[in-house]
C-alpha positions in Angstrom: -0.5 -0.1 0.1 1.3 3.5 -0.7 0.8 5.8 1.6 1.5 8.3 -0.9 -1.9 8.8 -1.7 -3.7 7.7 1.8 -1.7 10.5 3.8 -4.8 13.0 3.3 -8.3 10.6 3.7 -5.7 9.7 7.4 -5.1 13.6 7.9 -9.1 14.5 7.2 -10.4 11.6 9.2 -7.6 12.3 12.1 -8.4 16.0 12.4 -12.1 15.5 12.4 -12.1 13.5 15.1 -9.7 15.4 16.8 -12.2 18.6 16.7 -15.0 16.5 18.1 -13.1 14.4 20.4 -11.6 18.4 22.5 -14.2 20.6 22.2 -17.3 20.6 24.0 -19.8 20.6 21.6 -22.2 19.5 24.6 -21.7 23.0 26.3 -23.2 24.8 23.9 -27.0 25.2 24.8 -28.7 27.6 22.3 -32.3 29.0 22.9 -33.1 29.3 18.8 -34.8 26.0 18.3 -33.7 26.0 14.7 -30.4 26.2 15.9 -30.6 23.4 19.0 -31.0 20.4 16.3 -27.5 21.4 14.8 -25.4 21.7 18.4 -27.6 18.7 19.6 -26.2 16.9 16.0 -22.3 18.2 17.1 -22.8 17.1 20.7 -23.7 13.4 19.7 -20.7 12.8 17.3 -18.3 14.6 20.0 -19.9 12.2 23.0 -19.4 9.1 20.0 -16.0 10.7 18.8 -14.9 10.3 22.6 -16.9 7.1 24.1 -16.3 4.9 21.2 -13.8 5.2 18.6 -10.6 4.6 20.2 -11.8 1.6 22.2 -15.1 0.5 20.3 -14.4 1.0 17.1 -10.9 1.0 16.2 -10.1 -2.3 17.8 -13.2 -3.7 15.5 -11.8 -2.5 12.2 -8.7 -4.5 13.2 -10.4 -7.5 14.2 -12.1 -6.8 11.0 -9.1 -6.6 8.8 -7.8 -10.0 10.5 -11.0 -11.5 9.9 -10.0 -11.5 6.0 -6.5 -11.4 6.1 -6.0 -14.9 8.1 -9.2 -16.4 8.4 -9.5 -18.8 5.3 -12.1 -18.5 3.3 -12.7 -22.1 3.0 -13.1 -21.7 6.9 -15.9 -19.4 6.8 -18.1 -20.8 3.8 -17.8 -24.4 5.7 -19.5 -22.7 8.6 -21.4 -19.7 7.5 -21.5 -20.2 3.9 -24.7 -21.1 1.9 -23.7 -24.9 1.8 -23.3 -25.1 5.5 -25.1 -27.3 8.2 -27.7 -24.4 8.3 -28.0 -25.7 12.2 -24.6 -25.0 13.3 -24.1 -21.4 10.9 -27.5 -20.2 12.4 -26.5 -21.2 16.0 -22.7 -19.7 15.7 -24.5 -16.9 14.2 -27.1 -15.9 16.6 -25.3 -16.6 19.7 -22.2 -14.9 18.9 -23.2 -11.3 20.6 -22.6 -13.0 23.9 -19.0 -12.4 23.6 -19.6 -8.9 21.9 -20.2 -5.7 23.6 -20.7 -4.0 20.9 -23.1 -1.4 19.6 -24.6 -1.4 15.9 -22.3 0.1 14.6 -19.5 -1.4 15.8 -20.8 -4.5 14.5 -19.9 -3.1 11.2 -17.0 -4.2 10.4 -17.1 -7.8 11.9 -20.4 -8.3 9.8 -18.3 -6.8 6.7 -15.8 -8.8 7.3 -17.2 -12.5 7.2 -19.8 -11.5 5.0 -17.3 -10.5 1.9 -14.9 -13.4 2.9 -18.0 -15.8 1.9 -20.5 -15.9 4.5 -24.3 -16.8 3.4 -26.7 -13.8 3.6 -28.8 -15.4 6.2 -25.8 -16.6 9.0 -24.6 -12.7 7.8 -27.1 -10.9 8.8 -28.2 -13.2 11.8 -24.2 -12.1 13.2 -25.7 -8.3 12.1 -28.2 -8.6 14.5 -27.2 -10.9 17.2 -23.9 -9.3 18.2 -25.3 -5.7 19.1 -28.7 -7.5 20.5 -27.5 -10.1 22.8 -24.2 -8.8 24.1 -24.0 -10.5 27.9 -23.1 -6.8 29.8 -26.7 -5.8 27.8 -28.7 -8.7 28.8 -27.3 -8.7 32.5 -28.2 -4.7 32.8 -31.3 -4.9 31.9 -32.5 -7.4 33.9 -31.4 -5.4 37.0 -32.5 -2.1 36.0 -35.9 -3.6 33.8 -36.4 -6.4 35.8 -36.1 -10.3 35.8 -38.8 -10.5 33.0 -37.7 -8.0 30.5 -33.9 -9.2 30.4 -34.6 -12.6 29.6 -37.6 -11.1 27.4 -34.5 -9.5 25.6 -32.1 -12.2 25.6 -34.6 -15.3 24.4 -36.2 -12.3 21.6 -32.8 -11.8 20.1 -31.2 -15.3 19.9 -35.0 -16.1 17.8 -34.1 -12.8 15.6 -31.3 -13.9 15.0 -32.0 -16.8 14.1 -35.3 -16.1 12.3 -34.4 -12.8 10.5 -31.2 -15.1 9.0 -33.7 -17.7 7.6 -35.7 -15.8 6.3 -33.0 -13.4 4.6 -31.8 -16.4 3.2 -35.2 -17.6 1.6 -35.4 -14.1 0.1 -32.5 -13.7 -1.3 -31.6 -17.5 -1.9 -31.1 -17.4 -5.3 -28.4 -14.6 -4.8 -25.5 -15.8 -7.1 -22.7 -13.4 -5.4 -21.8 -15.3 -2.9 -21.3 -18.9 -5.1 -19.1 -16.6 -6.9 -17.2 -15.8 -4.1 -17.5 -19.6 -3.0 -16.4 -20.9 -6.5 -13.4 -18.8 -6.3 -12.2 -20.0 -2.9 -8.8 -21.4 -3.1 -8.1 -23.9 -0.4 -5.1 -23.1 0.4 -2.6 -24.8 3.2 -3.1 -22.3 6.1 0.3 -20.4 6.8 -0.7 -21.6 11.0 -2.7 -24.3 13.1 -6.1 -23.1 13.6 -6.0 -23.4 17.6 -3.3 -20.0 17.1 -5.5 -18.5 14.7 -8.1 -19.0 17.3 -6.2 -18.1 20.2 -5.1 -14.6 18.5 -8.7 -13.7 17.6 -9.7 -14.9 21.5 -7.3 -12.6 22.7 -8.6 -9.2 19.9 -11.7 -9.8 21.3 -10.9 -9.5 25.2 -9.5 -6.4 24.7 -12.4 -5.5 22.6 -14.8 -6.5 25.6 -13.0 -5.4 28.3 -11.8 -2.0 27.4 -15.5 -1.2 26.8 -16.4 -2.7 30.5 -19.6 -1.0 31.2 -19.2 0.5 34.9 -21.4 -1.2 37.6 -25.0 -0.2 39.3 -23.4 -0.6 42.7 -20.0 -0.6 43.9 -20.0 -4.0 44.9 -19.9 -7.7 43.4 -17.9 -9.3 40.6 -19.3 -6.7 38.2 -17.6 -3.6 39.9 -14.2 -5.9 40.2 -13.7 -6.5 37.2 -15.1 -3.2 36.2 -11.8 -1.5 38.8 -9.6 -3.7 36.8 -10.9 -3.7 33.4 -7.4 -1.6 32.5 -5.2 -4.0 33.9 -6.7 -6.6 32.3 -7.0 -5.1 28.7 -2.9 -4.2 29.1 -2.7 -8.2 30.0 -4.1 -9.3 26.8 -2.3 -6.2 25.2 0.9 -8.3 25.7 -0.5 -11.4 25.0 -1.3 -10.2 21.6 2.1 -8.3 21.3 3.8 -12.0 22.0 1.8 -13.6 19.6 2.5 -11.3 17.3 6.8 -11.9 17.9 6.1 -15.6 17.8 3.2 -16.6 15.4 3.3 -13.7 12.8 6.7 -13.1 12.8 7.0 -9.9 13.9 10.1 -8.2 15.1 10.4 -8.2 18.5 12.3 -4.5 18.9 9.6 -3.2 17.4 6.9 -4.4 19.8 8.9 -3.0 22.4 8.9 0.3 20.6 5.6 0.4 21.0 5.1 -1.9 24.7 7.5 0.3 26.9 6.1 3.6 26.3 2.4 2.2 26.8 3.5 0.6 29.8 5.4 3.7 31.3 2.2 5.5 29.9 0.2 3.5 32.0 1.9 3.3 35.0 2.5 7.1 34.9 -1.3 8.5 34.2 -3.1 5.7 35.5 -6.2 8.4 35.9 -5.8 8.4 32.0 -6.3 5.2 30.2 -7.1 6.3 27.2 -3.7 7.9 27.0 -1.6 4.9 26.6 -3.9 2.7 24.6 -3.7 5.2 22.3 -0.3 4.8 22.1 -1.0 1.3 21.7 -3.1 1.7 19.0 -1.0 4.2 17.0 2.0 1.9 18.1 0.2 -1.4 16.5 -0.5 0.5 13.3 3.2 1.7 12.0 4.5 -1.7 13.1 1.8 -3.4 11.0 1.8 -0.7 8.3 5.8 -0.9 7.6 6.0 -4.8 7.8 5.4 -6.9 5.1 3.6 -9.7 4.2 0.3 -11.3 6.4 1.0 -8.7 8.9 0.6 -5.5 6.2 -2.1 -7.3 4.2 -3.8 -7.0 7.8 -3.1 -3.2 7.8 -4.5 -2.7 4.7 -7.8 -4.6 4.9 -8.0 -2.8 8.4 -7.4 0.6 6.5 -9.6 -0.3 4.1 -13.0 -0.9 6.7 -11.8 2.5 8.5 -12.0 4.1 4.8 -15.6 3.0 3.8 -17.4 3.0 7.3 -15.9 6.3 9.3 -17.6 9.1 6.7 -20.7 6.7 6.7 -20.5 6.5 10.6 -20.2 10.4 10.9 -22.9 11.5 8.6 -25.3 9.0 10.0 -24.8 10.0 13.9 -25.1 13.6 13.1 -28.5 13.0 11.5 -29.6 11.1 14.4 -28.3 13.7 16.9 -30.1 16.6 14.6 -33.4 14.6 14.7 -33.8 13.1 18.1 -30.9 14.7 20.5 -29.2 12.6 22.8 -30.9 11.6 26.1 -32.5 14.6 28.1 -32.3 17.0 25.2 -34.2 17.6 22.6 -34.0 17.6 19.0 -36.0 18.4 15.9 -38.4 15.5 17.2 -38.9 16.5 21.0 -39.4 13.3 23.3 -42.8 14.6 24.7 -44.4 12.9 21.1 -42.6 9.8 21.8 -43.3 9.5 25.6 -47.4 10.3 24.4 -47.1 7.9 21.3 -45.4 5.0 23.1 -47.8 4.9 26.2 -50.1 1.7 26.9 -49.8 -1.6 24.3 -51.3 -0.7 21.2 -50.0 -2.1 17.6 -49.6 1.5 17.2 -47.1 1.8 19.9 -45.3 -0.7 19.5 -45.0 0.1 15.8 -43.7 3.8 16.6 -41.5 2.3 19.3 -39.5 0.2 16.9 -39.4 2.3 14.1 -37.8 5.4 16.8 -35.4 2.4 18.0 -34.4 1.1 14.9 -33.7 4.7 13.5 -32.1 6.7 17.1 -28.5 5.9 17.6 -27.3 3.6 21.1 -24.2 3.1 22.4 -23.7 0.1 23.8 -25.6 -0.5 27.1 -27.3 3.4 26.7 -31.0 2.2 25.9 -31.3 0.7 29.3 -31.4 4.2 30.9 -32.8 5.7 28.0 -35.5 3.5 28.6 -35.8 3.8 32.4 -36.3 7.0 31.7 -39.5 6.6 29.2 -40.8 4.2 31.2 -41.2 6.8 34.1 -42.8 8.5 32.0 -45.4 5.9 30.9 -43.9 3.9 28.5 -46.0 0.9 28.3 -43.8 -2.5 28.5 -44.3 -3.7 24.9 -43.3 -0.4 23.6 -39.8 -0.9 26.0 -38.9 -4.4 24.5 -40.2 -3.6 20.8 -37.3 -0.4 21.8 -34.8 -2.9 23.2 -35.0 -5.4 20.4 -34.9 -2.9 17.9 -32.8 -0.3 18.7 -29.4 -2.0 19.2 -29.8 -3.8 16.4 -30.1 -1.0 14.0 -29.4 2.3 14.2 -29.0 4.9 10.6 -25.8 4.9 11.0 -25.8 1.4 11.4 -28.0 1.4 8.4 -26.0 3.6 5.5 -22.9 1.0 6.1 -25.2 -1.8 5.9 -26.3 -1.1 2.3 -22.8 -0.2 1.2 -22.6 -3.6 1.8 -24.9 -5.9 1.1 -27.2 -3.4 -1.4 -30.2 -1.4 -1.4 -32.6 -4.5 -1.9 -31.2 -6.6 0.9 -31.0 -4.1 3.6 -34.8 -2.6 3.5 -36.0 -6.1 3.7 -33.4 -6.6 7.3 -34.7 -3.2 8.1 -38.2 -4.5 8.0 -38.1 -7.5 9.4 -36.7 -6.3 12.8 -39.2 -4.1 12.7 -42.2 -6.2 12.2 -40.6 -9.0 14.6 -40.0 -6.4 17.2 -43.3 -4.7 17.2 -45.0 -8.7 17.2 -42.6 -9.3 20.0 -44.0 -6.3 21.8 -47.3 -6.6 21.4 -47.4 -10.2 22.8 -44.8 -9.6 25.9 -47.4 -6.0 26.7 -50.3 -8.2 27.0 -48.7 -10.9 29.1 -46.3 -8.8 31.3 -48.1 -5.0 31.1 
């Protein structure tokens, strides 16, 4: 990859990110109703830049790049492809979210990676839905704050949704020939390392993603609280393991890894209250190591950068639009929150449908849907619409839709969105009838 052509987009991305990361757009509180949606859009983008880009999206991009380079197409097609064992494929795809604490945007690079490697449209969309919908942290938090029955309903609904949506997407697009062409062109090359090494390598990267984004606990005691208190130590240990793997299994020069590891560790020790600084140093370091190396690690970075160039602009535009229309929690956008609360009271089909549609278009960062719903329920939102929003919201968002369309096309994206909204609506109606 020639960096002469890449410096310009990299500089643009970095410049925009730094502006939104450091400028306190949320401090702007204009009285003018016409200006407020603009400031809400900027504030939401700033919040996203500070809380999710470095710890969520960038690790997800690296995992997606690794999937496309180190995971053989033959393996993906065997387990998730059009001709894979359906029970195994949909089981794996629908429960994948239990180990991925990601939002509807962070799942996108991972989805794009497995889809382009030859996964069938059914298992790929089951994975796309289940990733953000069923992460174990969100289920536990839902049960703790909104009630055990809501937590169970969310977990069961998310797994069933993933399987049903995937199967329906497969049925609707069974004549799609694109992935069959990918499968026919795949060559079952001899892997460069054993499967168990690749499995551990992916597991370590996923662990870094999970613990770097471990949410704060509701209380100050318990296992959740203990893990949160040690989240950066755990993340650092997994990062060291990753460094050892890169030297031992991927033939990266040890002195390059040391150049990155030493200042990262020193920053973590000297600035324990600012873990994002040391994490950012590690991200920059791994980018430098892989981009200046050769062979498969260089391909890894090139694939990672390719996903970033494709997805980041769409996410940026989508977050701005979502912020302008819907605002942030406890802040108004163009659509007043009182309208939403008024429309989702009770358990009518219209209330559940409206909750599903609003949830589908609104952006929810990982776990933020729980406190948002807590506030809406306190203002009169019915339990059925609450579940409908829980099942539609975390799995979809306007930024998410824009990126999905770029990966699978307009027709498949529209069908996927409709399936999520309709199933969330039906689930909300039934849940509200029994528990409302």
